[in-house]
One Martini backbone bead per residue (centre of mass of N, CA, C, O) as a GRO file, in nm:
protein
  436
    1MET     BB    1   0.091   0.040   0.028
    2SER     BB    2   0.071   0.349  -0.055
    3PRO     BB    3   0.098   0.667   0.087
    4GLY     BB    4  -0.069   0.766  -0.174
    5VAL     BB    5  -0.369   0.859  -0.038
    6PRO     BB    6  -0.501   0.883  -0.294
    7GLY     BB    7  -0.489   0.816  -0.605
    8PRO     BB    8  -0.491   0.949  -0.920
    9ARG     BB    9  -0.771   0.839  -1.008
   10SER     BB   10  -0.934   0.931  -0.769
   11ARG     BB   11  -0.875   1.234  -0.796
   12ALA     BB   12  -0.983   1.264  -1.087
   13LEU     BB   13  -1.274   1.154  -1.037
   14PHE     BB   14  -1.355   1.362  -0.826
   15ARG     BB   15  -1.325   1.612  -0.999
   16ARG     BB   16  -1.534   1.516  -1.201
   17ALA     BB   17  -1.776   1.489  -1.007
   18GLU     BB   18  -1.790   1.795  -0.922
   19ARG     BB   19  -1.919   1.875  -1.216
   20SER     BB   20  -2.210   1.688  -1.152
   21ILE     BB   21  -2.196   1.651  -0.840
   22ALA     BB   22  -2.291   1.733  -0.541
   23GLY     BB   23  -1.983   1.753  -0.392
   24GLY     BB   24  -1.911   1.462  -0.546
   25VAL     BB   25  -2.159   1.333  -0.384
   26ASP     BB   26  -2.443   1.121  -0.250
   27SER     BB   27  -2.305   1.157   0.044
   28PRO     BB   28  -2.150   1.354   0.268
   29VAL     BB   29  -1.944   1.162   0.424
   30ARG     BB   30  -1.777   1.083   0.157
   31ALA     BB   31  -1.602   1.370   0.138
   32PHE     BB   32  -1.396   1.400   0.398
   33ARG     BB   33  -1.447   1.658   0.581
   34ALA     BB   34  -1.386   1.525   0.875
   35VAL     BB   35  -1.067   1.425   0.776
   36GLY     BB   36  -0.970   1.495   0.512
   37GLY     BB   37  -0.928   1.517   0.189
   38THR     BB   38  -0.965   1.266  -0.057
   39PRO     BB   39  -1.155   1.049  -0.187
   40VAL     BB   40  -1.208   0.724  -0.236
   41VAL     BB   41  -1.235   0.527  -0.529
   42PHE     BB   42  -1.436   0.255  -0.606
   43ALA     BB   43  -1.462  -0.065  -0.793
   44SER     BB   44  -1.464  -0.300  -0.562
   45SER     BB   45  -1.611  -0.600  -0.389
   46ARG     BB   46  -1.460  -0.867  -0.182
   47GLY     BB   47  -1.551  -0.959   0.092
   48ALA     BB   48  -1.313  -0.791   0.298
   49GLU     BB   49  -1.267  -0.621   0.030
   50LEU     BB   50  -1.139  -0.332  -0.124
   51VAL     BB   51  -1.117  -0.171  -0.456
   52ASP     BB   52  -0.964   0.061  -0.621
   53VAL     BB   53  -0.895   0.243  -0.915
   54ASP     BB   54  -0.570   0.180  -0.846
   55GLY     BB   55  -0.564  -0.128  -0.708
   56ARG     BB   56  -0.619  -0.095  -0.413
   57ARG     BB   57  -0.628  -0.253  -0.092
   58TYR     BB   58  -0.896  -0.307   0.158
   59LEU     BB   59  -1.013  -0.328   0.456
   60ASP     BB   60  -1.359  -0.354   0.552
   61LEU     BB   61  -1.520  -0.115   0.803
   62VAL     BB   62  -1.805  -0.035   0.656
   63ASN     BB   63  -1.998  -0.205   0.476
   64SER     BB   64  -2.216  -0.012   0.375
   65TRP     BB   65  -2.306   0.076   0.664
   66GLY     BB   66  -2.379  -0.254   0.733
   67ALA     BB   67  -2.505  -0.418   0.488
   68ASN     BB   68  -2.236  -0.610   0.459
   69LEU     BB   69  -2.237  -0.878   0.648
   70LEU     BB   70  -2.087  -1.083   0.424
   71GLY     BB   71  -1.977  -0.882   0.245
   72GLY     BB   72  -1.860  -0.870  -0.067
   73ALA     BB   73  -2.026  -1.031  -0.295
   74PRO     BB   74  -2.205  -1.269  -0.228
   75PRO     BB   75  -2.269  -1.546  -0.405
   76SER     BB   76  -2.574  -1.593  -0.332
   77VAL     BB   77  -2.667  -1.303  -0.399
   78VAL     BB   78  -2.562  -1.281  -0.688
   79ALA     BB   79  -2.724  -1.522  -0.798
   80ALA     BB   80  -3.006  -1.404  -0.734
   81VAL     BB   81  -2.978  -1.153  -0.911
   82ARG     BB   82  -2.928  -1.288  -1.182
   83SER     BB   83  -3.194  -1.441  -1.189
   84ALA     BB   84  -3.387  -1.195  -1.164
   85VAL     BB   85  -3.298  -1.028  -1.412
   86ARG     BB   86  -3.413  -1.228  -1.628
   87ASP     BB   87  -3.724  -1.135  -1.539
   88GLY     BB   88  -3.662  -0.840  -1.451
   89LEU     BB   89  -3.621  -0.520  -1.305
   90SER     BB   90  -3.932  -0.409  -1.328
   91PHE     BB   91  -4.298  -0.370  -1.262
   92GLY     BB   92  -4.503  -0.210  -1.073
   93ALA     BB   93  -4.584  -0.485  -0.929
   94PRO     BB   94  -4.658  -0.766  -0.815
   95SER     BB   95  -4.447  -1.018  -0.650
   96PRO     BB   96  -4.328  -1.303  -0.506
   97ARG     BB   97  -4.071  -1.174  -0.371
   98GLU     BB   98  -4.212  -1.002  -0.163
   99HIS     BB   99  -4.347  -1.227   0.003
  100GLU     BB  100  -4.091  -1.388   0.070
  101LEU     BB  101  -3.947  -1.167   0.234
  102ALA     BB  102  -4.171  -1.098   0.432
  103GLU     BB  103  -4.182  -1.380   0.565
  104ARG     BB  104  -3.895  -1.379   0.675
  105ILE     BB  105  -3.926  -1.131   0.853
  106ARG     BB  106  -4.170  -1.216   1.026
  107ALA     BB  107  -4.029  -1.467   1.154
  108ALA     BB  108  -3.799  -1.267   1.295
  109VAL     BB  109  -4.035  -1.022   1.332
  110PRO     BB  110  -4.312  -1.025   1.521
  111GLU     BB  111  -4.385  -0.710   1.533
  112ALA     BB  112  -4.423  -0.752   1.208
  113GLU     BB  113  -4.729  -0.824   1.103
  114ARG     BB  114  -4.695  -0.575   0.912
  115LEU     BB  115  -4.560  -0.466   0.590
  116ARG     BB  116  -4.341  -0.226   0.407
  117PHE     BB  117  -4.178  -0.149   0.122
  118VAL     BB  118  -3.876   0.026   0.054
  119SER     BB  119  -3.560   0.211  -0.040
  120SER     BB  120  -3.514   0.346   0.256
  121GLY     BB  121  -3.461   0.452   0.571
  122THR     BB  122  -3.601   0.722   0.543
  123GLU     BB  123  -3.872   0.607   0.446
  124ALA     BB  124  -3.927   0.429   0.691
  125THR     BB  125  -3.933   0.648   0.916
  126MET     BB  126  -4.126   0.846   0.784
  127SER     BB  127  -4.363   0.644   0.765
  128ALA     BB  128  -4.387   0.571   1.064
  129ILE     BB  129  -4.462   0.853   1.156
  130ARG     BB  130  -4.720   0.882   0.988
  131VAL     BB  131  -4.864   0.644   1.114
  132ALA     BB  132  -4.862   0.743   1.406
  133ARG     BB  133  -5.026   0.999   1.351
  134GLY     BB  134  -5.272   0.860   1.220
  135PHE     BB  135  -5.343   0.672   1.461
  136THR     BB  136  -5.346   0.901   1.702
  137GLY     BB  137  -5.389   1.216   1.615
  138ARG     BB  138  -5.098   1.321   1.646
  139SER     BB  139  -4.778   1.525   1.625
  140ILE     BB  140  -4.570   1.450   1.831
  141VAL     BB  141  -4.212   1.388   1.828
  142VAL     BB  142  -3.966   1.173   1.970
  143LYS     BB  143  -3.619   1.229   2.013
  144PHE     BB  144  -3.257   1.190   1.999
  145ALA     BB  145  -2.967   1.308   2.046
  146GLY     BB  146  -2.773   1.191   1.764
  147ALA     BB  147  -3.003   1.080   1.605
  148TYR     BB  148  -3.035   0.909   1.291
  149HIS     BB  149  -3.346   0.898   1.071
  150GLY     BB  150  -3.281   1.063   0.845
  151HIS     BB  151  -3.381   1.338   0.599
  152SER     BB  152  -3.630   1.423   0.719
  153ASP     BB  153  -3.744   1.706   0.842
  154GLY     BB  154  -3.846   1.626   1.145
  155LEU     BB  155  -3.546   1.466   1.200
  156LEU     BB  156  -3.358   1.739   1.162
  157ALA     BB  157  -3.289   1.733   1.494
  158ARG     BB  158  -3.015   1.686   1.634
  159ALA     BB  159  -2.833   1.515   1.455
  160GLY     BB  160  -2.635   1.285   1.341
  161SER     BB  161  -2.391   1.200   1.164
  162GLY     BB  162  -2.339   1.414   0.905
  163VAL     BB  163  -2.463   1.653   1.054
  164ALA     BB  164  -2.262   1.658   1.290
  165THR     BB  165  -2.002   1.669   1.126
  166GLY     BB  166  -2.100   1.963   1.001
  167SER     BB  167  -2.227   2.133   1.237
  168LEU     BB  168  -2.549   2.064   1.195
  169PRO     BB  169  -2.834   2.076   1.380
  170ASP     BB  170  -2.957   2.130   1.106
  171SER     BB  171  -3.139   2.235   0.806
  172ALA     BB  172  -3.167   2.372   0.536
  173GLY     BB  173  -3.518   2.378   0.443
  174VAL     BB  174  -3.637   2.356   0.733
  175PRO     BB  175  -3.913   2.417   0.881
  176ARG     BB  176  -4.010   2.534   1.184
  177THR     BB  177  -4.296   2.402   1.184
  178VAL     BB  178  -4.184   2.109   1.179
  179VAL     BB  179  -3.979   2.105   1.424
  180ARG     BB  180  -4.194   2.186   1.640
  181GLU     BB  181  -4.292   1.864   1.648
  182THR     BB  182  -4.010   1.820   1.787
  183ARG     BB  183  -3.858   1.627   2.042
  184VAL     BB  184  -3.546   1.664   2.224
  185LEU     BB  185  -3.347   1.421   2.382
  186PRO     BB  186  -3.142   1.270   2.583
  187TYR     BB  187  -2.969   1.006   2.575
  188ASN     BB  188  -3.033   0.817   2.866
  189ASP     BB  189  -3.259   1.023   2.992
  190LEU     BB  190  -3.499   0.959   3.221
  191ASP     BB  191  -3.583   1.233   3.340
  192ALA     BB  192  -3.652   1.375   3.074
  193LEU     BB  193  -3.868   1.177   2.992
  194ASP     BB  194  -4.056   1.218   3.230
  195ARG     BB  195  -4.108   1.524   3.197
  196LEU     BB  196  -4.233   1.519   2.917
  197PHE     BB  197  -4.474   1.324   2.975
  198GLU     BB  198  -4.596   1.490   3.206
  199ARG     BB  199  -4.649   1.740   3.009
  200GLU     BB  200  -4.708   1.582   2.688
  201GLY     BB  201  -4.827   1.289   2.653
  202THR     BB  202  -5.118   1.352   2.506
  203LYS     BB  203  -4.944   1.467   2.230
  204ILE     BB  204  -4.794   1.206   2.168
  205ALA     BB  205  -4.729   0.987   1.904
  206ALA     BB  206  -4.399   0.937   1.928
  207VAL     BB  207  -4.113   0.724   1.975
  208ILE     BB  208  -3.784   0.745   1.845
  209VAL     BB  209  -3.540   0.466   1.848
  210GLU     BB  210  -3.226   0.349   1.906
  211PRO     BB  211  -3.123   0.080   2.077
  212ILE     BB  212  -2.845   0.146   1.924
  213ALA     BB  213  -2.643   0.388   1.879
  214GLY     BB  214  -2.491   0.460   1.532
  215ASN     BB  215  -2.449   0.806   1.487
  216MET     BB  216  -2.238   0.842   1.767
  217GLY     BB  217  -2.151   0.587   1.753
  218VAL     BB  218  -2.141   0.347   2.013
  219VAL     BB  219  -2.456   0.359   2.200
  220PRO     BB  220  -2.583   0.229   2.466
  221PRO     BB  221  -2.818   0.146   2.678
  222VAL     BB  222  -2.933   0.193   2.970
  223PRO     BB  223  -3.073   0.063   3.222
  224GLY     BB  224  -3.428   0.113   3.153
  225PHE     BB  225  -3.472   0.303   2.908
  226LEU     BB  226  -3.651   0.135   2.710
  227ARG     BB  227  -3.863   0.055   2.920
  228ARG     BB  228  -3.959   0.346   2.976
  229ILE     BB  229  -4.069   0.401   2.698
  230THR     BB  230  -4.282   0.183   2.698
  231ARG     BB  231  -4.440   0.278   2.948
  232TRP     BB  232  -4.518   0.562   2.842
  233CYS     BB  233  -4.664   0.473   2.586
  234ARG     BB  234  -4.885   0.306   2.725
  235ARG     BB  235  -4.992   0.533   2.916
  236SER     BB  236  -5.040   0.766   2.671
  237GLY     BB  237  -5.072   0.640   2.357
  238ALA     BB  238  -4.815   0.606   2.237
  239LEU     BB  239  -4.562   0.522   2.009
  240ALA     BB  240  -4.317   0.277   1.944
  241ILE     BB  241  -4.006   0.329   1.763
  242ALA     BB  242  -3.788   0.114   1.595
  243ASP     BB  243  -3.463   0.183   1.485
  244GLU     BB  244  -3.331  -0.094   1.272
  245VAL     BB  245  -3.148  -0.025   1.027
  246ILE     BB  246  -2.879  -0.122   1.167
  247THR     BB  247  -2.954  -0.367   1.382
  248GLY     BB  248  -3.105  -0.531   1.192
  249PHE     BB  249  -2.946  -0.845   1.168
  250ARG     BB  250  -2.661  -0.780   1.309
  251LEU     BB  251  -2.687  -0.918   1.616
  252ARG     BB  252  -2.929  -1.082   1.496
  253ARG     BB  253  -3.204  -1.259   1.418
  254GLY     BB  254  -3.340  -0.964   1.384
  255THR     BB  255  -3.418  -0.795   1.668
  256ILE     BB  256  -3.310  -0.608   1.973
  257SER     BB  257  -3.525  -0.454   2.139
  258PRO     BB  258  -3.669  -0.671   2.320
  259GLU     BB  259  -3.404  -0.753   2.472
  260LEU     BB  260  -3.377  -0.431   2.587
  261GLY     BB  261  -3.709  -0.337   2.650
  262LEU     BB  262  -3.850  -0.291   2.377
  263ASP     BB  263  -4.203  -0.243   2.272
  264PRO     BB  264  -4.293  -0.221   1.960
  265ASP     BB  265  -4.522  -0.090   1.718
  266LEU     BB  266  -4.273  -0.001   1.540
  267VAL     BB  267  -4.052  -0.079   1.253
  268ALA     BB  268  -3.724  -0.018   1.119
  269LEU     BB  269  -3.571  -0.126   0.815
  270GLY     BB  270  -3.243  -0.225   0.667
  271LYS     BB  271  -2.978  -0.295   0.468
  272ILE     BB  272  -2.963  -0.619   0.519
  273ILE     BB  273  -3.249  -0.684   0.378
  274GLY     BB  274  -3.095  -0.613   0.082
  275GLY     BB  275  -2.800  -0.726   0.030
  276GLY     BB  276  -2.704  -0.417  -0.091
  277MET     BB  277  -2.968  -0.316  -0.163
  278PRO     BB  278  -3.235  -0.083  -0.200
  279VAL     BB  279  -3.368  -0.163   0.118
  280ALA     BB  280  -3.673  -0.128   0.306
  281ALA     BB  281  -3.875  -0.117   0.619
  282TYR     BB  282  -4.209  -0.113   0.755
  283GLY     BB  283  -4.364  -0.206   1.075
  284GLY     BB  284  -4.633  -0.385   1.266
  285ARG     BB  285  -4.905  -0.378   1.402
  286ARG     BB  286  -5.191  -0.449   1.256
  287ARG     BB  287  -5.371  -0.209   1.362
  288VAL     BB  288  -5.169   0.005   1.267
  289MET     BB  289  -5.124  -0.082   0.957
  290GLU     BB  290  -5.431  -0.035   0.867
  291VAL     BB  291  -5.381   0.285   0.795
  292VAL     BB  292  -5.265   0.192   0.533
  293ALA     BB  293  -5.260   0.224   0.216
  294PRO     BB  294  -5.565   0.091   0.119
  295SER     BB  295  -5.692   0.041   0.411
  296GLY     BB  296  -5.624   0.349   0.472
  297PRO     BB  297  -5.542   0.709   0.518
  298VAL     BB  298  -5.234   0.643   0.485
  299TYR     BB  299  -5.001   0.766   0.264
  300GLN     BB  300  -4.797   0.535   0.060
  301ALA     BB  301  -4.537   0.525  -0.198
  302GLY     BB  302  -4.356   0.323  -0.468
  303THR     BB  303  -4.232   0.234  -0.764
  304LEU     BB  304  -3.968   0.054  -0.636
  305SER     BB  305  -4.117  -0.099  -0.443
  306GLY     BB  306  -4.038  -0.428  -0.438
  307ASN     BB  307  -3.809  -0.497  -0.603
  308PRO     BB  308  -3.723  -0.799  -0.740
  309VAL     BB  309  -3.414  -0.788  -0.716
  310ALA     BB  310  -3.397  -0.690  -0.422
  311MET     BB  311  -3.562  -0.923  -0.300
  312ALA     BB  312  -3.363  -1.146  -0.377
  313ALA     BB  313  -3.127  -1.042  -0.212
  314GLY     BB  314  -3.264  -1.046   0.068
  315ALA     BB  315  -3.335  -1.349   0.078
  316ALA     BB  316  -3.044  -1.454   0.052
  317MET     BB  317  -2.937  -1.320   0.302
  318LEU     BB  318  -3.132  -1.447   0.516
  319ASP     BB  319  -3.057  -1.745   0.448
  320ALA     BB  320  -2.747  -1.702   0.559
  321LEU     BB  321  -2.847  -1.634   0.869
  322ARG     BB  322  -2.684  -1.810   1.079
  323PRO     BB  323  -2.545  -1.870   1.380
  324ALA     BB  324  -2.249  -1.890   1.269
  325VAL     BB  325  -2.228  -1.597   1.174
  326TYR     BB  326  -2.245  -1.462   1.461
  327ARG     BB  327  -2.001  -1.606   1.578
  328ARG     BB  328  -1.797  -1.495   1.377
  329LEU     BB  329  -1.842  -1.195   1.435
  330GLU     BB  330  -1.769  -1.200   1.734
  331ARG     BB  331  -1.479  -1.297   1.712
  332ALA     BB  332  -1.366  -1.079   1.525
  333SER     BB  333  -1.447  -0.829   1.693
  334ALA     BB  334  -1.306  -0.904   1.959
  335ARG     BB  335  -1.015  -0.913   1.840
  336ILE     BB  336  -0.997  -0.628   1.738
  337ALA     BB  337  -1.059  -0.485   2.003
  338ALA     BB  338  -0.824  -0.605   2.168
  339ALA     BB  339  -0.597  -0.490   1.992
  340VAL     BB  340  -0.667  -0.192   2.030
  341GLU     BB  341  -0.649  -0.183   2.340
  342ARG     BB  342  -0.354  -0.269   2.354
  343GLY     BB  343  -0.247  -0.033   2.183
  344ALA     BB  344  -0.343   0.193   2.371
  345GLU     BB  345  -0.181   0.100   2.618
  346SER     BB  346   0.111   0.089   2.497
  347ALA     BB  347   0.083   0.401   2.379
  348LYS     BB  348  -0.074   0.585   2.573
  349VAL     BB  349  -0.371   0.653   2.484
  350ARG     BB  350  -0.494   0.982   2.571
  351PRO     BB  351  -0.792   0.969   2.519
  352PHE     BB  352  -0.965   0.639   2.506
  353GLY     BB  353  -1.238   0.453   2.336
  354LEU     BB  354  -1.406   0.136   2.303
  355GLN     BB  355  -1.722   0.055   2.152
  356ARG     BB  356  -1.902  -0.261   2.178
  357VAL     BB  357  -2.158  -0.428   1.965
  358GLY     BB  358  -2.056  -0.673   1.846
  359SER     BB  359  -2.008  -0.564   1.502
  360MET     BB  360  -1.983  -0.286   1.658
  361LEU     BB  361  -1.768   0.009   1.627
  362GLY     BB  362  -1.639   0.261   1.860
  363PHE     BB  363  -1.443   0.563   1.839
  364PHE     BB  364  -1.295   0.742   2.125
  365PHE     BB  365  -1.141   1.070   2.201
  366THR     BB  366  -1.237   1.007   2.514
  367ASP     BB  367  -1.386   0.991   2.795
  368GLY     BB  368  -1.537   0.727   2.965
  369PRO     BB  369  -1.827   0.653   2.899
  370VAL     BB  370  -2.046   0.673   2.622
  371LEU     BB  371  -2.408   0.796   2.661
  372SER     BB  372  -2.397   1.059   2.469
  373PHE     BB  373  -2.381   1.320   2.256
  374ALA     BB  374  -2.218   1.514   2.429
  375GLN     BB  375  -1.987   1.310   2.474
  376ALA     BB  376  -1.921   1.249   2.175
  377GLN     BB  377  -1.842   1.551   2.099
  378ARG     BB  378  -1.562   1.534   2.272
  379SER     BB  379  -1.427   1.408   2.059
  380ASP     BB  380  -1.125   1.401   1.890
  381ARG     BB  381  -1.113   1.481   1.558
  382ALA     BB  382  -0.812   1.502   1.490
  383ARG     BB  383  -0.738   1.222   1.589
  384TYR     BB  384  -0.924   1.063   1.407
  385ALA     BB  385  -0.797   1.157   1.142
  386ARG     BB  386  -0.522   1.029   1.192
  387PHE     BB  387  -0.625   0.745   1.229
  388PHE     BB  388  -0.759   0.711   0.955
  389HIS     BB  389  -0.506   0.767   0.769
  390ALA     BB  390  -0.324   0.549   0.883
  391ALA     BB  391  -0.511   0.315   0.806
  392LEU     BB  392  -0.534   0.374   0.503
  393ARG     BB  393  -0.228   0.345   0.433
  394ALA     BB  394  -0.250   0.031   0.554
  395GLY     BB  395  -0.542  -0.093   0.448
  396VAL     BB  396  -0.787   0.055   0.619
  397TYR     BB  397  -1.138   0.105   0.611
  398LEU     BB  398  -1.296   0.372   0.752
  399PRO     BB  399  -1.491   0.592   0.872
  400PRO     BB  400  -1.518   0.938   0.753
  401SER     BB  401  -1.598   0.960   1.078
  402PRO     BB  402  -1.623   1.014   1.431
  403LEU     BB  403  -1.967   0.945   1.431
  404GLU     BB  404  -1.925   0.648   1.344
  405THR     BB  405  -1.958   0.315   1.244
  406ALA     BB  406  -1.802   0.016   1.261
  407PHE     BB  407  -1.793  -0.282   1.042
  408VAL     BB  408  -1.816  -0.620   1.058
  409SER     BB  409  -1.761  -0.908   0.869
  410ALA     BB  410  -1.801  -1.253   0.780
  411ALA     BB  411  -1.540  -1.239   0.578
  412PHE     BB  412  -1.348  -1.256   0.809
  413GLU     BB  413  -1.054  -1.377   0.856
  414PRO     BB  414  -0.808  -1.436   1.072
  415ALA     BB  415  -0.601  -1.263   0.908
  416ASP     BB  416  -0.779  -1.009   0.891
  417THR     BB  417  -0.811  -0.963   1.191
  418GLU     BB  418  -0.511  -0.933   1.258
  419ARG     BB  419  -0.454  -0.698   1.067
  420ALA     BB  420  -0.661  -0.494   1.170
  421GLY     BB  421  -0.558  -0.479   1.460
  422ALA     BB  422  -0.267  -0.389   1.393
  423VAL     BB  423  -0.333  -0.130   1.234
  424LEU     BB  424  -0.501   0.016   1.454
  425ALA     BB  425  -0.287   0.014   1.674
  426SER     BB  426  -0.084   0.182   1.507
  427ALA     BB  427  -0.275   0.428   1.443
  428LEU     BB  428  -0.282   0.539   1.736
  429ARG     BB  429  -0.003   0.672   1.730
  430ALA     BB  430  -0.089   0.891   1.530
  431ALA     BB  431  -0.318   1.007   1.707
  432ALA     BB  432  -0.098   1.080   1.942
  433GLY     BB  433   0.164   1.190   1.746
  434GLY     BB  434   0.302   0.951   1.639
  435PRO     BB  435   0.422   0.700   1.474
  436ALA     BB  436   0.272   0.448   1.266
   0.00000   0.00000   0.00000
């Protein structure tokens, strides 16, 4: 791996992209603004590796932001896509593949008694919010600071992910009248939750929450937090929405919310259920989902929703998710985390903390544990940038943002795991100001 990363073709292609694509990228975090430098342009992905347009190889710890649970281009998913393509790219009408994927999801996610496919996580959360408002007849939605639930207007209030990276607490173009219906609480703050529901509980349509926050690093819930949300929703008549776009099927087959104490009325899924294709879904209790058109008055539609090729990819992905896959993910992730923590200790990198939940890794250059967005924001971004670039030069691709999650895939072999751990441990020395 040459120290000149990105290579000349990446640099030239990015300059070309800037002439036709807004900001040169189709999603802001990809622009490297949070870490500096020019984005790497990738040509292919196979297994645990990404290959850029200059032919350089990287171990992939982004994995399409968690979607590639099995790694790049898993053979069974690719075969399913090839077979589906021969039957047509899109129908704009029902196909058996929709029903087949829906049945697989329902079997693993019992809270989704009825569901609807869409094409992105933003669509899924946006639609779940609309359903909650339509079902309850209320307008106020509660979210938590640092949680990113997609870029729909009402949820871009103190969001995490790329919004936080750009130091934008909101977004231009979002009317104040829309955000006025959103209440933002600190994640893991039970007292703030209690006060809000005591004051406005009868006006609240829904609480939307990531069971494990994944857009301000990896921030797990404190004991009792999710259970308290469930209790207040039941008491007040509000709905609980689990945003499992990241966590659904990543930590176990199905959702993690019920295991952590949240009993959701609605759930949003994405990423993994599409096998790398643009697929998401929202679903919930039958009586709630019956308000969705054509059964009820809440309208939501999508020309490419339930796309047959994407449905085939999702079904093949879910068919591959056996218990052995999750055991493999846990082993690889634990070994990488242990190597990083040993590296931090030996290099005396302070402050630093690694937070891991299963195959989700969060790197914080601050004193821990990190339990809220305010604490996550104290992470030293300059140090993360040095860490990122040192890892990139050594052939490990991390999220180009200090407030994002790194994801391990099941394609990591023991040698990949050992190499990733060693590279990241070494990169910590660069983060601390020493040689990588």
